[in-house]
VEXPA-666549 format. One record per residue (C-alpha): residue in one letter; x, y, z. Coordinates in Angstrom, 1 decimal. Example, Ala and Ser with C-alpha at 12.3 -4.5 7.8 and 13.67 -1.06 7.14 Angstrom:
% VEXPA-666549
<pt type="A" u="12.3" v="-4.5" w="7.8"/>
<pt type="S" u="13.7" v="-1.1" w="7.1"/>
% end
This chain:
% VEXPA-666549
<pt type="M" u="4.0" v="-21.5" w="-3.3"/>
<pt type="D" u="0.7" v="-19.6" w="-2.7"/>
<pt type="V" u="-0.7" v="-19.5" w="0.6"/>
<pt type="A" u="-3.6" v="-17.8" w="2.1"/>
<pt type="L" u="-4.3" v="-16.3" w="5.6"/>
<pt type="P" u="-6.9" v="-18.8" w="6.8"/>
<pt type="I" u="-9.9" v="-17.3" w="8.7"/>
<pt type="G" u="-9.3" v="-17.4" w="12.3"/>
<pt type="K" u="-5.4" v="-16.4" w="12.4"/>
<pt type="T" u="-4.8" v="-14.2" w="15.2"/>
<pt type="S" u="-3.2" v="-10.6" w="14.8"/>
<pt type="H" u="-0.4" v="-12.1" w="16.6"/>
<pt type="D" u="0.5" v="-14.6" w="13.4"/>
<pt type="F" u="0.8" v="-12.0" w="11.1"/>
<pt type="F" u="2.7" v="-9.0" w="13.2"/>
<pt type="R" u="5.0" v="-12.6" w="14.3"/>
<pt type="R" u="5.6" v="-13.1" w="10.4"/>
<pt type="A" u="5.7" v="-9.4" w="9.6"/>
<pt type="R" u="8.7" v="-8.6" w="12.3"/>
<pt type="A" u="10.6" v="-11.7" w="11.0"/>
<pt type="R" u="10.6" v="-10.5" w="7.5"/>
<pt type="L" u="10.6" v="-6.9" w="7.1"/>
<pt type="T" u="12.8" v="-4.2" w="8.2"/>
<pt type="L" u="13.0" v="-0.3" w="8.2"/>
<pt type="N" u="15.9" v="0.1" w="6.3"/>
<pt type="V" u="15.1" v="2.5" w="3.5"/>
<pt type="P" u="15.9" v="1.2" w="-0.1"/>
<pt type="A" u="18.8" v="2.9" w="-2.0"/>
<pt type="A" u="15.9" v="3.1" w="-4.7"/>
<pt type="L" u="13.9" v="5.7" w="-3.4"/>
<pt type="D" u="16.2" v="8.3" w="-3.9"/>
<pt type="D" u="18.9" v="6.7" w="-6.6"/>
<pt type="H" u="17.1" v="6.3" w="-9.9"/>
<pt type="A" u="20.2" v="3.5" w="-10.9"/>
<pt type="A" u="19.6" v="1.0" w="-8.5"/>
<pt type="P" u="17.3" v="-2.0" w="-8.7"/>
<pt type="A" u="13.5" v="-1.5" w="-7.9"/>
<pt type="T" u="11.3" v="-3.9" w="-9.6"/>
<pt type="R" u="7.9" v="-3.4" w="-8.2"/>
<pt type="G" u="5.4" v="-1.1" w="-9.6"/>
<pt type="D" u="2.3" v="-0.7" w="-11.9"/>
<pt type="L" u="4.2" v="-2.4" w="-14.9"/>
<pt type="D" u="5.9" v="-5.2" w="-12.5"/>
<pt type="L" u="3.9" v="-7.6" w="-14.3"/>
<pt type="D" u="5.4" v="-6.8" w="-17.6"/>
<pt type="P" u="8.7" v="-4.8" w="-17.0"/>
<pt type="S" u="9.6" v="-3.9" w="-20.8"/>
<pt type="L" u="6.4" v="-1.8" w="-20.9"/>
<pt type="W" u="8.1" v="0.8" w="-18.9"/>
<pt type="E" u="10.3" v="1.7" w="-21.8"/>
<pt type="R" u="7.5" v="1.7" w="-24.1"/>
<pt type="A" u="5.0" v="3.3" w="-22.1"/>
<pt type="G" u="7.9" v="6.2" w="-21.8"/>
<pt type="V" u="7.1" v="6.8" w="-18.4"/>
<pt type="K" u="9.2" v="7.6" w="-15.3"/>
<pt type="A" u="9.0" v="7.4" w="-11.8"/>
<pt type="T" u="11.0" v="10.2" w="-10.2"/>
<pt type="R" u="9.0" v="11.8" w="-7.0"/>
<pt type="P" u="9.5" v="10.0" w="-3.8"/>
<pt type="A" u="6.4" v="9.1" w="-1.7"/>
<pt type="A" u="5.4" v="6.9" w="1.2"/>
<pt type="V" u="2.2" v="5.1" w="2.6"/>
<pt type="L" u="0.9" v="3.3" w="5.2"/>
<pt type="I" u="-0.4" v="0.1" w="6.0"/>
<pt type="P" u="-2.3" v="0.3" w="8.7"/>
<pt type="V" u="-2.8" v="-3.3" w="9.9"/>
<pt type="V" u="-5.7" v="-3.0" w="12.9"/>
<pt type="D" u="-4.5" v="-5.4" w="15.9"/>
<pt type="R" u="-7.9" v="-6.9" w="16.1"/>
<pt type="P" u="-8.1" v="-10.9" w="17.0"/>
<pt type="E" u="-8.7" v="-11.7" w="13.5"/>
<pt type="P" u="-7.2" v="-8.6" w="12.0"/>
<pt type="T" u="-7.8" v="-5.5" w="9.2"/>
<pt type="V" u="-6.5" v="-3.5" w="6.9"/>
<pt type="L" u="-7.6" v="0.3" w="7.3"/>
<pt type="L" u="-8.1" v="1.8" w="3.7"/>
<pt type="T" u="-9.4" v="5.3" w="2.4"/>
<pt type="L" u="-11.9" v="6.5" w="-0.6"/>
<pt type="R" u="-10.4" v="9.1" w="-2.2"/>
<pt type="T" u="-12.6" v="12.4" w="-2.7"/>
<pt type="E" u="-12.6" v="13.7" w="-6.2"/>
<pt type="L" u="-9.3" v="15.1" w="-6.5"/>
<pt type="P" u="-7.3" v="15.4" w="-9.5"/>
<pt type="S" u="-5.2" v="12.9" w="-8.1"/>
<pt type="H" u="-6.5" v="9.5" w="-7.9"/>
<pt type="P" u="-10.1" v="10.4" w="-7.8"/>
<pt type="G" u="-12.4" v="7.9" w="-6.1"/>
<pt type="Q" u="-10.1" v="5.5" w="-5.6"/>
<pt type="I" u="-9.4" v="3.1" w="-2.4"/>
<pt type="A" u="-5.8" v="4.3" w="-1.2"/>
<pt type="F" u="-3.4" v="4.1" w="1.9"/>
<pt type="P" u="-2.8" v="7.0" w="3.7"/>
<pt type="G" u="0.1" v="8.7" w="2.4"/>
<pt type="G" u="1.8" v="11.4" w="0.2"/>
<pt type="K" u="4.9" v="12.8" w="-1.1"/>
<pt type="I" u="7.9" v="12.4" w="1.5"/>
<pt type="D" u="8.6" v="16.5" w="2.3"/>
<pt type="P" u="12.4" v="17.5" w="3.1"/>
<pt type="H" u="11.5" v="18.0" w="6.7"/>
<pt type="D" u="10.4" v="14.2" w="7.2"/>
<pt type="R" u="13.2" v="12.1" w="9.0"/>
<pt type="T" u="12.4" v="9.0" w="7.1"/>
<pt type="P" u="9.6" v="7.5" w="4.6"/>
<pt type="A" u="8.0" v="6.1" w="7.5"/>
<pt type="D" u="7.4" v="9.5" w="9.3"/>
<pt type="A" u="6.3" v="10.8" w="6.1"/>
<pt type="A" u="3.7" v="8.3" w="6.1"/>
<pt type="L" u="2.6" v="8.8" w="9.8"/>
<pt type="R" u="2.6" v="12.8" w="9.3"/>
<pt type="E" u="0.2" v="12.1" w="6.0"/>
<pt type="A" u="-2.0" v="9.5" w="7.7"/>
<pt type="G" u="-2.7" v="12.1" w="10.4"/>
<pt type="E" u="-3.4" v="14.9" w="7.9"/>
<pt type="E" u="-5.8" v="12.6" w="5.7"/>
<pt type="I" u="-7.5" v="10.9" w="8.5"/>
<pt type="G" u="-6.5" v="11.9" w="12.0"/>
<pt type="L" u="-4.6" v="8.7" w="12.8"/>
<pt type="A" u="-2.4" v="9.8" w="16.2"/>
<pt type="P" u="1.2" v="8.9" w="15.8"/>
<pt type="A" u="1.0" v="7.1" w="19.3"/>
<pt type="L" u="-1.5" v="4.5" w="18.5"/>
<pt type="I" u="1.0" v="3.5" w="15.2"/>
<pt type="E" u="4.1" v="1.1" w="15.5"/>
<pt type="P" u="5.7" v="0.7" w="12.4"/>
<pt type="I" u="7.3" v="-2.7" w="11.8"/>
<pt type="G" u="9.0" v="-2.6" w="8.4"/>
<pt type="Y" u="9.0" v="-1.8" w="4.6"/>
<pt type="L" u="7.9" v="-3.6" w="1.7"/>
<pt type="D" u="9.4" v="-3.1" w="-1.7"/>
<pt type="L" u="9.3" v="0.1" w="-3.9"/>
<pt type="Y" u="6.7" v="0.8" w="-5.8"/>
<pt type="L" u="7.1" v="2.9" w="-9.1"/>
<pt type="T" u="3.4" v="4.4" w="-10.5"/>
<pt type="F" u="2.7" v="5.5" w="-13.7"/>
<pt type="S" u="1.8" v="8.6" w="-12.3"/>
<pt type="G" u="5.5" v="9.1" w="-11.6"/>
<pt type="Y" u="5.9" v="8.0" w="-7.7"/>
<pt type="R" u="8.3" v="5.9" w="-6.2"/>
<pt type="I" u="6.2" v="4.7" w="-3.4"/>
<pt type="L" u="7.5" v="3.2" w="-0.3"/>
<pt type="P" u="4.7" v="1.5" w="1.8"/>
<pt type="T" u="5.3" v="1.3" w="5.5"/>
<pt type="V" u="3.5" v="-2.0" w="7.4"/>
<pt type="A" u="2.6" v="-0.8" w="10.7"/>
<pt type="R" u="0.3" v="-2.2" w="13.7"/>
<pt type="L" u="-2.7" v="-0.1" w="14.6"/>
<pt type="R" u="-4.4" v="0.0" w="17.6"/>
<pt type="P" u="-7.9" v="-0.9" w="17.5"/>
<pt type="D" u="-9.1" v="2.1" w="19.8"/>
<pt type="Y" u="-8.1" v="4.8" w="17.3"/>
<pt type="Q" u="-10.1" v="7.5" w="16.0"/>
<pt type="L" u="-10.7" v="9.1" w="13.0"/>
<pt type="V" u="-10.8" v="12.7" w="11.9"/>
<pt type="L" u="-11.2" v="12.8" w="8.2"/>
<pt type="C" u="-9.9" v="15.5" w="5.9"/>
<pt type="E" u="-12.9" v="15.9" w="3.7"/>
<pt type="A" u="-10.9" v="18.0" w="1.0"/>
<pt type="E" u="-9.0" v="14.4" w="0.2"/>
<pt type="V" u="-10.7" v="11.7" w="1.8"/>
<pt type="A" u="-14.4" v="10.8" w="1.6"/>
<pt type="D" u="-14.4" v="7.7" w="3.8"/>
<pt type="A" u="-12.0" v="5.2" w="5.7"/>
<pt type="F" u="-13.2" v="1.7" w="6.3"/>
<pt type="E" u="-11.7" v="-1.8" w="7.4"/>
<pt type="V" u="-10.8" v="-4.9" w="5.2"/>
<pt type="P" u="-10.3" v="-8.4" w="6.8"/>
<pt type="L" u="-6.4" v="-9.0" w="6.3"/>
<pt type="S" u="-7.5" v="-12.7" w="5.5"/>
<pt type="F" u="-9.6" v="-11.7" w="2.6"/>
<pt type="L" u="-6.6" v="-9.2" w="1.0"/>
<pt type="M" u="-4.0" v="-11.8" w="2.0"/>
<pt type="D" u="-6.0" v="-15.0" w="0.1"/>
<pt type="A" u="-4.5" v="-15.2" w="-3.5"/>
<pt type="Q" u="-7.8" v="-16.5" w="-4.9"/>
<pt type="N" u="-9.0" v="-13.0" w="-4.1"/>
<pt type="H" u="-6.3" v="-11.5" w="-6.3"/>
<pt type="A" u="-8.0" v="-11.0" w="-9.5"/>
<pt type="L" u="-5.6" v="-10.3" w="-12.7"/>
<pt type="H" u="-7.5" v="-7.5" w="-15.1"/>
<pt type="S" u="-6.0" v="-5.8" w="-18.3"/>
<pt type="R" u="-6.8" v="-2.2" w="-19.7"/>
<pt type="D" u="-5.7" v="-0.1" w="-22.7"/>
<pt type="W" u="-3.3" v="2.9" w="-21.7"/>
<pt type="K" u="-2.3" v="4.8" w="-24.6"/>
<pt type="G" u="-2.1" v="2.0" w="-27.0"/>
<pt type="I" u="-0.2" v="-0.3" w="-23.9"/>
<pt type="E" u="-2.3" v="-3.1" w="-22.5"/>
<pt type="R" u="-1.3" v="-2.8" w="-18.7"/>
<pt type="K" u="-2.1" v="-5.7" w="-16.5"/>
<pt type="Y" u="-3.1" v="-4.9" w="-13.1"/>
<pt type="Y" u="-4.5" v="-6.8" w="-9.8"/>
<pt type="A" u="-8.0" v="-6.2" w="-8.4"/>
<pt type="M" u="-9.7" v="-7.5" w="-5.0"/>
<pt type="P" u="-13.4" v="-6.5" w="-5.1"/>
<pt type="F" u="-14.7" v="-6.6" w="-1.7"/>
<pt type="G" u="-18.5" v="-6.0" w="-1.8"/>
<pt type="E" u="-19.0" v="-2.4" w="-3.0"/>
<pt type="R" u="-15.5" v="-1.7" w="-2.4"/>
<pt type="Y" u="-13.2" v="-2.2" w="-5.7"/>
<pt type="I" u="-9.5" v="-2.1" w="-4.7"/>
<pt type="W" u="-7.5" v="-2.1" w="-7.7"/>
<pt type="G" u="-4.2" v="-0.3" w="-9.3"/>
<pt type="V" u="-1.5" v="0.9" w="-7.1"/>
<pt type="T" u="-3.4" v="-0.2" w="-3.7"/>
<pt type="A" u="-3.8" v="-3.9" w="-5.0"/>
<pt type="G" u="-0.3" v="-4.0" w="-6.3"/>
<pt type="I" u="0.7" v="-3.1" w="-2.7"/>
<pt type="L" u="-1.3" v="-5.4" w="-0.9"/>
<pt type="R" u="0.0" v="-8.0" w="-3.4"/>
<pt type="N" u="3.3" v="-7.6" w="-2.3"/>
<pt type="L" u="2.6" v="-7.9" w="1.0"/>
<pt type="Y" u="1.3" v="-10.8" w="0.7"/>
<pt type="E" u="4.3" v="-12.4" w="-1.1"/>
<pt type="R" u="6.5" v="-10.9" w="1.0"/>
<pt type="I" u="4.9" v="-11.8" w="4.7"/>
<pt type="Y" u="3.2" v="-15.5" w="3.2"/>
<pt type="Q" u="4.8" v="-16.7" w="0.3"/>
<pt type="G" u="8.6" v="-18.6" w="0.4"/>
% end
């Protein structure tokens, strides 16, 4: 059953649900490619993975910073015009390095490098489902509580902007538009969540959809 997060719901409601439904247990599929992993760029039509001839093999982690305001928000970034996902809206994150103790540690490290978030202000709560991408990554999203008194220092080489979007907007299924596009002769379906001048789509929207399903469905 689809439900929306009504405007006026407090951050306490979200974090209570998140702590009850998520854990920091790392899924085996992050490193074991034979283990089940059902979410990703083609999870709306899993048969397309074979037809597309692509494989996701590189472990990565992203941070979903939910800002602990009376009406919570999600902190997102706008990528610079780099070769990797140029100009797209994304979560802070990147590949998991060998010295990262956990995927959550990798996500916090990347958030510090990209936008200057202080780890002391971030409370990791739990992981969403592993998300496989056409670009070859196996992304493990870390949902976290972010104190509202944070300050940002953007890495200008990677991040053009950072901004907040109301969680109530992102968790409203009516704002989850389903689009499609051609990719090398294959029709890909994907979620998009336009918010004003911000066009949230692809991997970021897919992960936000998974957040909605994990926290507010069932």
